[in-house]
C-alpha positions, 0 to 999 in steps of 0.5 A: 309862673303859676302853672309851673309851680302847680306842675311841680307840686303835683309832681312832688305829690306823685313822688311821695305817694310812690314812696309811701306805696313802696313802704306799705305792705302789699295786699294778700289774695286769700282764696275762700273755698267755694267762693271768690278770692278776697284781697286782704290788706297785709296788715290784717295778716300780721300775728298779734304779739304773744300774750302767753302768761308765764308759768306760775312759780309756786312757793317752796313747800314749807314743812312744819318744824320738826319737834325734837324730843327734849334732852334727857334730864339728869338729877343734879348730884347731891351737895357734898360738904365734908367735916373730917376728924381723924387720928394718925391714919386720918392724918396720913390720908389728909397729907396725901391728897384727901382734899383733892380727891374729895374735890375730884368727886364733887365734895368740898372739905370744909372743916378738918382736924387730925393728929396722931394718937387722937382718942375717940372721945377727943374726936367727938368733942372736936366734931361737936364744935365744928358747927361753924362750917356747915356740912352734910357729911362727917368723915371719921377715921378714929379707933386705931389709937388705944383700940385694945384698951377701948375694946377690952374695957367695953368702952368702944360702943359708947365712943361710937355713940358720942361721935355720931351724936356730935355729928348731929344730922350729918351722914357719918361715913366711918371706914372700918378698921384694918391692920397691916401684916406686922400688927400683933395678933392682940391688936388684930383681934381688937380691930375685928371686935371694933368692927363688929361694934361699928356694924352693930351701931348702924342699927342704932344710928340710921345715919351711920354708914361704914366703908370697907377699908379692910377689903381695900387694904387686903389686896395691897400689902405693899402699902404697909409701912411696917409700923402697925397700922400705918402706910407709906405715902403712896398707900395713903394716897391710894387710900385717900382716892378710894375713900373719896369715892366711897364718900360720894357713893355712900352719899348717893345711896342715901340721897332720894 
């Protein structure tokens, strides 16, 4: 029994060795020029795995932030708060969009007093009492009532002074007087002289500026109501829009 077991063990060893020999790579004969052939085990000819370093990924180029120039600055419009006093021509503009027209150009109507036939002296007293509503502009439409007597008796310059004094530090915007075609020649002459007195008053009062109402009315005979010197409602509406623009323009001219 012992001999048979030894023989079997030897046979098993031969089989295992044969199997291992079949799995192992065969040796390679390498011939060296000028020398003998050398047998090199096959595993020595294996190529080592690649150790190539992957390409370096550079970060994206960072450009310095673009500095844009600041937007142009515009000067804020000057505050525009209006106190208004007027006779029948002033009342006509007030009833036909003066408040809205002033608002459209950035001006607020903070105080108003107008009625037909208002004498200049009464307008001055009313304006002097308007201190409860602070404003920087006094808009004055006065002089159409009793123009012939005020001018003829030489009272018109004093009336102008009284109005500007009542306005205090406000900028006084006073439209010059203009007649419609149906006015009498005597009334037209009185308005021309009144406008001359207004222009002379600007030399005495630096805060008095005049709006050229005659030039505005000259191109629109259709505005006349044929009741000297009154206008039809569309005419008053157009006058209100024009006057609001003049208030804004004259204020900007006087604002540093």
